[in-house]
NUKOLVO-711103 format. One record per residue (C-alpha): residue in three letters; x, y, z; residue number from 1. Coordinates in Angstrom, 3 decimals. Layout:
<pts>
pt code=ala, X=X, Y=Y, Z=Z, pos=NUM
...
</pts>
This chain:
<pts>
pt code=met, X=-0.067, Y=-0.040, Z=0.076, pos=1
pt code=ala, X=1.371, Y=3.409, Z=-1.020, pos=2
pt code=ser, X=1.098, Y=6.449, Z=1.320, pos=3
pt code=asp, X=1.323, Y=10.130, Z=0.132, pos=4
pt code=arg, X=1.085, Y=13.484, Z=1.739, pos=5
pt code=ser, X=2.023, Y=15.581, Z=-1.278, pos=6
pt code=ser, X=-1.358, Y=17.479, Z=-1.088, pos=7
pt code=asp, X=-3.204, Y=18.897, Z=1.863, pos=8
pt code=leu, X=-4.539, Y=15.516, Z=2.721, pos=9
pt code=his, X=-2.869, Y=12.191, Z=3.769, pos=10
pt code=val, X=-3.845, Y=9.508, Z=1.182, pos=11
pt code=glu, X=-3.189, Y=5.750, Z=1.134, pos=12
pt code=met, X=-3.511, Y=3.939, Z=-2.173, pos=13
pt code=asp, X=-3.765, Y=0.440, Z=-3.244, pos=14
pt code=gly, X=-5.361, Y=-1.740, Z=-6.051, pos=15
pt code=asp, X=-5.673, Y=-1.817, Z=-9.878, pos=16
pt code=gly, X=-8.205, Y=-0.384, Z=-12.130, pos=17
pt code=pro, X=-10.204, Y=2.801, Z=-12.431, pos=18
pt code=pro, X=-9.906, Y=5.337, Z=-9.580, pos=19
pt code=leu, X=-12.136, Y=5.149, Z=-6.412, pos=20
pt code=leu, X=-12.061, Y=7.647, Z=-3.542, pos=21
pt code=leu, X=-12.805, Y=6.357, Z=-0.124, pos=22
pt code=leu, X=-14.126, Y=8.799, Z=2.535, pos=23
pt code=his, X=-14.567, Y=8.014, Z=6.258, pos=24
pt code=gly, X=-16.970, Y=9.245, Z=8.809, pos=25
pt code=phe, X=-16.402, Y=11.715, Z=11.771, pos=26
pt code=thr, X=-13.712, Y=10.486, Z=14.344, pos=27
pt code=gly, X=-12.605, Y=7.725, Z=11.725, pos=28
pt code=gly, X=-9.773, Y=7.712, Z=9.277, pos=29
pt code=ala, X=-8.555, Y=5.945, Z=6.188, pos=30
pt code=arg, X=-7.662, Y=2.877, Z=8.304, pos=31
pt code=thr, X=-11.252, Y=2.439, Z=9.291, pos=32
pt code=met, X=-12.363, Y=2.291, Z=5.695, pos=33
pt code=trp, X=-9.634, Y=-0.243, Z=4.577, pos=34
pt code=pro, X=-11.531, Y=-3.426, Z=5.471, pos=35
pt code=leu, X=-14.054, Y=-2.311, Z=2.744, pos=36
pt code=gly, X=-11.375, Y=-0.882, Z=0.583, pos=37
pt code=arg, X=-9.461, Y=-4.099, Z=0.436, pos=38
pt code=arg, X=-12.527, Y=-5.727, Z=-0.960, pos=39
pt code=leu, X=-12.576, Y=-3.129, Z=-3.712, pos=40
pt code=thr, X=-8.950, Y=-3.235, Z=-4.756, pos=41
pt code=pro, X=-9.244, Y=-6.206, Z=-7.286, pos=42
pt code=val, X=-11.439, Y=-3.859, Z=-9.377, pos=43
pt code=arg, X=-10.345, Y=-0.379, Z=-8.477, pos=44
pt code=his, X=-7.348, Y=1.725, Z=-7.676, pos=45
pt code=val, X=-8.528, Y=2.791, Z=-4.201, pos=46
pt code=ala, X=-7.400, Y=6.090, Z=-2.488, pos=47
pt code=ala, X=-8.361, Y=6.343, Z=1.174, pos=48
pt code=val, X=-8.166, Y=9.913, Z=2.591, pos=49
pt code=asp, X=-7.654, Y=11.173, Z=6.135, pos=50
pt code=met, X=-10.039, Y=14.112, Z=6.276, pos=51
pt code=pro, X=-8.994, Y=17.348, Z=7.847, pos=52
pt code=gly, X=-8.549, Y=16.939, Z=11.515, pos=53
pt code=his, X=-8.305, Y=13.238, Z=11.344, pos=54
pt code=gly, X=-5.587, Y=10.617, Z=11.124, pos=55
pt code=arg, X=-2.272, Y=11.581, Z=9.569, pos=56
pt code=thr, X=-3.777, Y=14.666, Z=7.997, pos=57
pt code=gly, X=-4.284, Y=16.039, Z=11.500, pos=58
pt code=met, X=-4.283, Y=19.807, Z=11.789, pos=59
pt code=pro, X=-4.110, Y=21.438, Z=8.381, pos=60
pt code=ala, X=-1.653, Y=24.248, Z=7.889, pos=61
pt code=asp, X=-4.618, Y=26.340, Z=6.489, pos=62
pt code=ser, X=-7.524, Y=26.265, Z=8.860, pos=63
pt code=gln, X=-9.919, Y=27.111, Z=6.158, pos=64
pt code=leu, X=-9.597, Y=23.516, Z=5.004, pos=65
pt code=phe, X=-11.832, Y=22.605, Z=7.818, pos=66
pt code=gly, X=-14.715, Y=24.270, Z=6.041, pos=67
pt code=phe, X=-17.128, Y=21.725, Z=4.426, pos=68
pt code=glu, X=-16.842, Y=23.280, Z=0.922, pos=69
pt code=his, X=-13.159, Y=23.839, Z=1.316, pos=70
pt code=thr, X=-12.709, Y=20.083, Z=2.034, pos=71
pt code=val, X=-14.852, Y=19.285, Z=-0.939, pos=72
pt code=asp, X=-12.619, Y=21.545, Z=-3.283, pos=73
pt code=ala, X=-9.438, Y=20.038, Z=-1.640, pos=74
pt code=leu, X=-10.679, Y=16.476, Z=-2.690, pos=75
pt code=ala, X=-11.367, Y=17.779, Z=-6.230, pos=76
pt code=arg, X=-7.746, Y=19.133, Z=-6.477, pos=77
pt code=leu, X=-6.436, Y=15.769, Z=-5.130, pos=78
pt code=leu, X=-8.306, Y=13.890, Z=-7.941, pos=79
pt code=glu, X=-7.020, Y=16.399, Z=-10.476, pos=80
pt code=gln, X=-3.352, Y=16.107, Z=-9.274, pos=81
pt code=arg, X=-3.515, Y=12.372, Z=-9.574, pos=82
pt code=asp, X=-5.401, Y=12.442, Z=-12.921, pos=83
pt code=his, X=-8.127, Y=10.337, Z=-11.159, pos=84
pt code=met, X=-11.158, Y=12.038, Z=-12.934, pos=85
pt code=pro, X=-13.769, Y=10.858, Z=-12.904, pos=86
pt code=ala, X=-13.617, Y=8.681, Z=-9.825, pos=87
pt code=asp, X=-16.142, Y=6.379, Z=-8.134, pos=88
pt code=ile, X=-16.802, Y=7.770, Z=-4.681, pos=89
pt code=val, X=-17.620, Y=5.586, Z=-1.574, pos=90
pt code=gly, X=-18.383, Y=7.747, Z=1.457, pos=91
pt code=tyr, X=-19.618, Y=6.899, Z=4.866, pos=92
pt code=ser, X=-21.737, Y=9.260, Z=7.079, pos=93
pt code=met, X=-19.670, Y=12.487, Z=7.089, pos=94
pt code=gly, X=-17.716, Y=11.099, Z=4.118, pos=95
pt code=gly, X=-21.117, Y=10.543, Z=2.320, pos=96
pt code=arg, X=-22.138, Y=14.114, Z=2.892, pos=97
pt code=ile, X=-18.766, Y=15.302, Z=1.516, pos=98
pt code=ala, X=-19.127, Y=12.839, Z=-1.385, pos=99
pt code=leu, X=-22.576, Y=14.541, Z=-2.281, pos=100
pt code=gly, X=-20.771, Y=17.898, Z=-2.179, pos=101
pt code=leu, X=-18.368, Y=16.610, Z=-4.771, pos=102
pt code=ala, X=-21.161, Y=15.636, Z=-7.035, pos=103
pt code=val, X=-22.807, Y=19.097, Z=-6.605, pos=104
pt code=arg, X=-19.719, Y=21.279, Z=-6.862, pos=105
pt code=his, X=-17.493, Y=19.103, Z=-9.144, pos=106
pt code=pro, X=-19.763, Y=16.745, Z=-11.135, pos=107
pt code=glu, X=-17.069, Y=16.148, Z=-13.831, pos=108
pt code=his, X=-14.915, Y=14.560, Z=-11.023, pos=109
pt code=val, X=-17.490, Y=11.972, Z=-9.984, pos=110
pt code=ala, X=-18.203, Y=8.761, Z=-11.891, pos=111
pt code=ser, X=-20.545, Y=7.176, Z=-9.297, pos=112
pt code=leu, X=-21.637, Y=7.600, Z=-5.748, pos=113
pt code=ser, X=-21.886, Y=4.814, Z=-3.102, pos=114
pt code=leu, X=-23.236, Y=6.568, Z=-0.018, pos=115
pt code=ile, X=-23.307, Y=4.610, Z=3.332, pos=116
pt code=gly, X=-25.530, Y=6.192, Z=6.054, pos=117
pt code=ala, X=-25.392, Y=9.602, Z=4.498, pos=118
pt code=ser, X=-27.611, Y=12.642, Z=4.201, pos=119
pt code=ala, X=-27.942, Y=15.682, Z=1.992, pos=120
pt code=gly, X=-27.684, Y=17.999, Z=5.075, pos=121
pt code=ile, X=-30.319, Y=19.693, Z=7.100, pos=122
pt code=phe, X=-33.016, Y=21.137, Z=5.050, pos=123
pt code=asp, X=-34.525, Y=23.727, Z=7.471, pos=124
pt code=gly, X=-32.329, Y=26.799, Z=8.250, pos=125
pt code=val, X=-33.501, Y=27.157, Z=11.792, pos=126
pt code=glu, X=-32.672, Y=23.418, Z=12.543, pos=127
pt code=arg, X=-29.350, Y=23.874, Z=10.664, pos=128
pt code=ser, X=-28.489, Y=26.830, Z=12.930, pos=129
pt code=ala, X=-29.434, Y=24.986, Z=16.027, pos=130
pt code=arg, X=-27.190, Y=22.073, Z=14.909, pos=131
pt code=arg, X=-24.298, Y=24.284, Z=14.278, pos=132
pt code=arg, X=-24.553, Y=25.662, Z=17.802, pos=133
pt code=ser, X=-24.772, Y=22.192, Z=19.111, pos=134
pt code=asp, X=-21.624, Y=21.144, Z=17.139, pos=135
pt code=asp, X=-19.837, Y=24.319, Z=18.533, pos=136
pt code=asp, X=-20.817, Y=23.295, Z=22.107, pos=137
pt code=leu, X=-19.601, Y=19.727, Z=21.493, pos=138
pt code=ala, X=-16.293, Y=20.910, Z=20.175, pos=139
pt code=glu, X=-15.868, Y=23.122, Z=23.287, pos=140
pt code=asp, X=-16.715, Y=20.174, Z=25.548, pos=141
pt code=leu, X=-14.080, Y=18.111, Z=23.619, pos=142
pt code=leu, X=-11.497, Y=20.711, Z=24.189, pos=143
pt code=asp, X=-12.475, Y=21.408, Z=27.929, pos=144
pt code=his, X=-12.770, Y=17.832, Z=29.015, pos=145
pt code=gly, X=-10.393, Y=15.876, Z=26.880, pos=146
pt code=leu, X=-10.419, Y=13.421, Z=24.002, pos=147
pt code=glu, X=-10.856, Y=10.251, Z=26.209, pos=148
pt code=gln, X=-14.220, Y=11.377, Z=27.620, pos=149
pt code=phe, X=-15.355, Y=12.645, Z=24.225, pos=150
pt code=val, X=-14.525, Y=9.271, Z=22.516, pos=151
pt code=asp, X=-16.273, Y=7.379, Z=25.200, pos=152
pt code=arg, X=-19.475, Y=9.501, Z=24.966, pos=153
pt code=trp, X=-19.343, Y=9.399, Z=21.105, pos=154
pt code=met, X=-19.113, Y=5.457, Z=21.062, pos=155
pt code=ala, X=-22.018, Y=5.249, Z=23.619, pos=156
pt code=ser, X=-24.339, Y=7.039, Z=21.228, pos=157
pt code=pro, X=-27.437, Y=5.111, Z=20.413, pos=158
pt code=leu, X=-26.627, Y=5.548, Z=16.796, pos=159
pt code=phe, X=-23.708, Y=3.134, Z=17.329, pos=160
pt code=ala, X=-25.359, Y=0.622, Z=19.784, pos=161
pt code=ser, X=-25.623, Y=-2.078, Z=17.077, pos=162
pt code=gln, X=-21.797, Y=-2.259, Z=16.914, pos=163
pt code=val, X=-21.775, Y=-4.174, Z=19.997, pos=164
pt code=arg, X=-22.045, Y=-7.146, Z=17.577, pos=165
pt code=leu, X=-18.463, Y=-6.459, Z=16.607, pos=166
pt code=gly, X=-17.141, Y=-7.804, Z=19.905, pos=167
pt code=pro, X=-14.863, Y=-6.247, Z=22.600, pos=168
pt code=asp, X=-11.669, Y=-6.576, Z=20.644, pos=169
pt code=ala, X=-12.987, Y=-4.810, Z=17.482, pos=170
pt code=leu, X=-14.499, Y=-2.140, Z=19.864, pos=171
pt code=ala, X=-11.210, Y=-1.678, Z=21.621, pos=172
pt code=asp, X=-9.414, Y=-1.227, Z=18.191, pos=173
pt code=ala, X=-12.010, Y=1.311, Z=17.138, pos=174
pt code=arg, X=-11.586, Y=3.230, Z=20.441, pos=175
pt code=ala, X=-7.838, Y=3.233, Z=19.974, pos=176
pt code=gln, X=-8.198, Y=4.552, Z=16.440, pos=177
pt code=arg, X=-10.294, Y=7.412, Z=17.570, pos=178
pt code=met, X=-7.846, Y=8.147, Z=20.398, pos=179
pt code=asp, X=-5.152, Y=8.646, Z=17.820, pos=180
pt code=asn, X=-6.882, Y=11.683, Z=16.491, pos=181
pt code=asp, X=-5.943, Y=15.234, Z=17.322, pos=182
pt code=pro, X=-8.593, Y=16.808, Z=19.743, pos=183
pt code=glu, X=-8.071, Y=20.247, Z=18.090, pos=184
pt code=gly, X=-8.525, Y=18.595, Z=14.828, pos=185
pt code=leu, X=-11.756, Y=16.823, Z=15.712, pos=186
pt code=ala, X=-13.034, Y=20.180, Z=17.130, pos=187
pt code=gly, X=-12.206, Y=21.877, Z=13.863, pos=188
pt code=ser, X=-13.856, Y=19.160, Z=11.824, pos=189
pt code=leu, X=-17.086, Y=19.465, Z=14.069, pos=190
pt code=arg, X=-17.210, Y=23.190, Z=13.520, pos=191
pt code=gly, X=-16.302, Y=23.226, Z=9.820, pos=192
pt code=ala, X=-17.780, Y=20.055, Z=8.355, pos=193
pt code=gly, X=-20.467, Y=19.109, Z=10.827, pos=194
pt code=ala, X=-24.028, Y=18.810, Z=9.525, pos=195
pt code=gly, X=-24.727, Y=22.365, Z=10.914, pos=196
pt code=ser, X=-22.076, Y=23.880, Z=8.739, pos=197
pt code=gln, X=-22.884, Y=21.868, Z=5.624, pos=198
pt code=pro, X=-25.036, Y=23.594, Z=2.979, pos=199
pt code=ser, X=-28.382, Y=21.792, Z=2.455, pos=200
pt code=tyr, X=-28.038, Y=19.879, Z=-0.888, pos=201
pt code=trp, X=-31.680, Y=18.764, Z=-0.863, pos=202
pt code=his, X=-32.626, Y=21.215, Z=-3.630, pos=203
pt code=asp, X=-29.637, Y=20.032, Z=-5.711, pos=204
pt code=leu, X=-30.453, Y=16.403, Z=-5.880, pos=205
pt code=ala, X=-32.517, Y=16.542, Z=-9.040, pos=206
pt code=gly, X=-29.497, Y=17.924, Z=-10.806, pos=207
pt code=ile, X=-27.108, Y=15.001, Z=-9.880, pos=208
pt code=his, X=-27.322, Y=12.471, Z=-12.706, pos=209
pt code=thr, X=-24.595, Y=10.346, Z=-11.348, pos=210
pt code=pro, X=-25.408, Y=6.761, Z=-10.694, pos=211
pt code=thr, X=-25.959, Y=6.425, Z=-6.954, pos=212
pt code=leu, X=-26.147, Y=3.552, Z=-4.548, pos=213
pt code=leu, X=-27.542, Y=4.312, Z=-1.184, pos=214
pt code=val, X=-26.413, Y=1.757, Z=1.445, pos=215
pt code=val, X=-28.021, Y=1.760, Z=4.883, pos=216
pt code=gly, X=-28.243, Y=-0.669, Z=7.802, pos=217
pt code=asp, X=-31.547, Y=-2.490, Z=8.405, pos=218
pt code=glu, X=-31.207, Y=-1.361, Z=12.229, pos=219
pt code=asp, X=-30.670, Y=2.321, Z=11.380, pos=220
pt code=pro, X=-34.312, Y=3.581, Z=11.022, pos=221
pt code=lys, X=-33.316, Y=7.254, Z=10.974, pos=222
pt code=phe, X=-30.984, Y=6.881, Z=7.958, pos=223
pt code=arg, X=-33.286, Y=4.334, Z=6.209, pos=224
pt code=ala, X=-35.829, Y=7.093, Z=6.072, pos=225
pt code=thr, X=-33.125, Y=9.529, Z=4.944, pos=226
pt code=ala, X=-32.052, Y=7.124, Z=2.239, pos=227
pt code=met, X=-35.764, Y=6.903, Z=1.055, pos=228
pt code=arg, X=-35.812, Y=10.844, Z=0.771, pos=229
pt code=leu, X=-32.530, Y=10.765, Z=-1.066, pos=230
pt code=ala, X=-33.783, Y=8.177, Z=-3.512, pos=231
pt code=ala, X=-36.930, Y=10.193, Z=-4.242, pos=232
pt code=gly, X=-34.698, Y=13.219, Z=-5.275, pos=233
pt code=leu, X=-31.828, Y=11.560, Z=-7.046, pos=234
pt code=pro, X=-32.634, Y=10.657, Z=-10.620, pos=235
pt code=gln, X=-30.349, Y=7.607, Z=-10.944, pos=236
pt code=ser, X=-30.321, Y=6.065, Z=-7.494, pos=237
pt code=thr, X=-31.130, Y=2.749, Z=-5.741, pos=238
pt code=ile, X=-31.296, Y=1.597, Z=-2.120, pos=239
pt code=ser, X=-29.707, Y=-1.364, Z=-0.558, pos=240
pt code=val, X=-30.731, Y=-2.268, Z=2.952, pos=241
pt code=val, X=-27.936, Y=-4.395, Z=4.721, pos=242
pt code=pro, X=-29.298, Y=-6.893, Z=7.145, pos=243
pt code=glu, X=-27.907, Y=-7.362, Z=10.790, pos=244
pt code=ala, X=-26.249, Y=-3.853, Z=10.587, pos=245
pt code=gly, X=-26.803, Y=-0.384, Z=12.040, pos=246
pt code=his, X=-25.341, Y=2.864, Z=11.037, pos=247
pt code=ala, X=-21.885, Y=1.375, Z=9.842, pos=248
pt code=pro, X=-22.846, Y=-1.572, Z=7.698, pos=249
pt code=his, X=-19.440, Y=-1.612, Z=6.122, pos=250
pt code=leu, X=-18.119, Y=-2.632, Z=9.625, pos=251
pt code=glu, X=-21.060, Y=-4.552, Z=10.956, pos=252
pt code=asn, X=-21.791, Y=-6.626, Z=7.946, pos=253
pt code=leu, X=-18.814, Y=-6.297, Z=5.704, pos=254
pt code=glu, X=-19.628, Y=-9.387, Z=3.515, pos=255
pt code=ile, X=-22.899, Y=-8.076, Z=2.262, pos=256
pt code=thr, X=-21.924, Y=-4.393, Z=2.131, pos=257
pt code=ser, X=-18.888, Y=-5.136, Z=-0.006, pos=258
pt code=ala, X=-20.801, Y=-7.544, Z=-2.232, pos=259
pt code=val, X=-23.541, Y=-4.843, Z=-2.878, pos=260
pt code=ile, X=-21.003, Y=-2.181, Z=-3.741, pos=261
pt code=leu, X=-18.942, Y=-4.567, Z=-5.921, pos=262
pt code=gly, X=-22.144, Y=-5.585, Z=-7.711, pos=263
pt code=phe, X=-23.011, Y=-1.933, Z=-8.355, pos=264
pt code=leu, X=-19.606, Y=-1.172, Z=-9.794, pos=265
pt code=ala, X=-19.804, Y=-4.228, Z=-11.928, pos=266
pt code=glu, X=-23.020, Y=-3.024, Z=-13.422, pos=267
pt code=leu, X=-21.495, Y=0.330, Z=-14.087, pos=268
pt code=asp, X=-18.432, Y=-1.335, Z=-15.768, pos=269
pt code=glu, X=-20.696, Y=-3.326, Z=-18.036, pos=270
pt code=gly, X=-22.573, Y=-0.129, Z=-19.039, pos=271
pt code=arg, X=-19.412, Y=1.745, Z=-19.622, pos=272
pt code=gln, X=-17.893, Y=-0.954, Z=-21.825, pos=273
pt code=ala, X=-21.079, Y=-1.252, Z=-23.837, pos=274
pt code=ala, X=-20.992, Y=2.452, Z=-24.331, pos=275
pt code=gly, X=-17.370, Y=2.358, Z=-25.425, pos=276
pt code=gly, X=-15.739, Y=4.227, Z=-22.622, pos=277
pt code=trp, X=-15.357, Y=4.802, Z=-18.959, pos=278
pt code=gly, X=-16.852, Y=7.553, Z=-16.897, pos=279
pt code=pro, X=-20.141, Y=9.270, Z=-16.553, pos=280
pt code=lys, X=-22.117, Y=10.252, Z=-19.588, pos=281
pt code=arg, X=-23.283, Y=13.820, Z=-19.447, pos=282
</pts>
């Protein structure tokens, strides 16, 4: 596996084939996505990124990079620098929101979307402002009381309750990974790329003609409902509900999640070959 920090973002790359960008969720990192990424490397050249504030990217030299759209644009530059356009994008939770941002702001960079437990943001402006204040308070709490308390509270959230099925060793590894993050970096990510700071993309969905797979865990009712709303707005989308999984189906049921995404990519490849080329048709 190759590793690179020539851009603003730390990137790890492996595999053969057309490019695929792999984007993790909040408090995660490239390493949390590689169990899925390794299943994709036989058919894709996978680039897994540590987002601003996370992993080996850590604290960016330019604090503006924490901003949601600044992060989206930095990922677009990354794809340009590596001549990885267009790329299939697989994003989980925060990474899924950012993947949608790429499709809105840089559609020529995106060949397909596989969104795991993702959203188009908060539609209502009042609710979005309230969430932004909540994210700010959470960031202050993190800095005031330390990373350990924050991580323990984060992992105890009902959203992640189903991950108990992973077992104590896997949960201990997940906690250790989260503890490797920079607390200032996570606070910056909350303030800059949290759902409260993200533009609402709900009105933009009809203009996204990129083939899109919406992956959601059967035990994640909130995001199952969100996936249905997304599917209603996205012209070329399909939903896959993963059994025996909550908010992180790529961790809780890797076999089915990877099979679903590989099947989606195989169908796209067949269509591209039939059309005589690779990449989205505009």
